[in-house]
C-alpha positions as CSV (number, residue, x, y, z in Angstrom):
1,M,12.7,16.9,14.8
2,L,13.5,18.4,18.1
3,G,12.8,22.0,17.1
4,K,14.6,21.9,13.8
5,P,12.8,23.6,11.0
6,C,11.1,21.3,8.5
7,F,9.5,21.8,5.1
8,R,5.8,22.6,5.4
9,G,3.6,19.5,5.3
10,S,6.5,17.2,5.7
11,R,8.9,15.8,8.3
12,V,11.9,16.6,6.0
13,P,14.3,18.9,8.0
14,V,15.6,21.9,6.1
15,Y,19.2,21.2,7.1
16,L,19.1,17.8,5.4
17,I,18.2,19.3,2.0
18,L,20.8,22.1,2.4
19,Q,23.4,19.6,3.3
20,K,22.7,17.5,0.3
21,I,22.9,20.6,-1.9
22,A,26.2,21.5,-0.4
23,L,27.5,18.0,-1.1
24,G,26.6,18.4,-4.8
25,E,23.2,16.8,-5.1
26,R,21.2,18.3,-7.9
27,I,17.9,20.0,-7.2
28,E,16.2,17.7,-9.8
29,D,17.3,14.6,-7.9
30,L,16.1,16.1,-4.6
31,L,12.7,16.8,-6.1
32,A,12.5,13.2,-7.4
33,G,13.6,11.8,-4.0
34,Y,11.3,14.0,-1.9
35,P,8.1,14.3,-3.9
36,G,6.6,16.7,-1.3
37,L,9.2,19.3,-2.0
38,T,9.0,21.9,-4.7
39,A,11.7,24.0,-6.4
40,D,10.2,27.1,-4.6
41,S,10.4,25.3,-1.1
42,I,14.1,24.4,-1.7
43,K,14.8,28.0,-2.8
44,A,13.0,29.3,0.4
45,A,15.2,27.0,2.5
46,Q,18.3,28.4,0.9
47,L,17.1,31.9,1.6
48,F,16.3,30.8,5.2
49,A,19.9,29.8,5.6
50,V,21.2,33.0,4.3
51,D,18.9,34.9,6.7
52,A,20.0,32.7,9.6
53,V,23.7,33.4,8.9
54,N,23.2,37.0,8.2
55,N,21.4,37.7,11.4
56,D,23.8,36.1,13.8
57,I,24.3,38.1,16.9
58,V,27.9,38.8,17.7
59,Y,28.8,39.8,21.3
60,P,31.9,41.7,22.0
61,A,34.6,40.0,24.1
62,I,34.7,41.3,27.6
63,P,38.3,42.1,28.6
């Protein structure tokens, strides 16, 4: 997956599941479509995204 984070034990990229959630797919449908995932792993992916956004490094503009 070219360095993209995936769910443990699978080749399912985290961004794919987060994108599907953002587009309105229900967690229950995701769990049915990706049997290797659990509700806890999806919740961990959401927390991963929050952490990634929260820890962005912002560099000041140089005049």
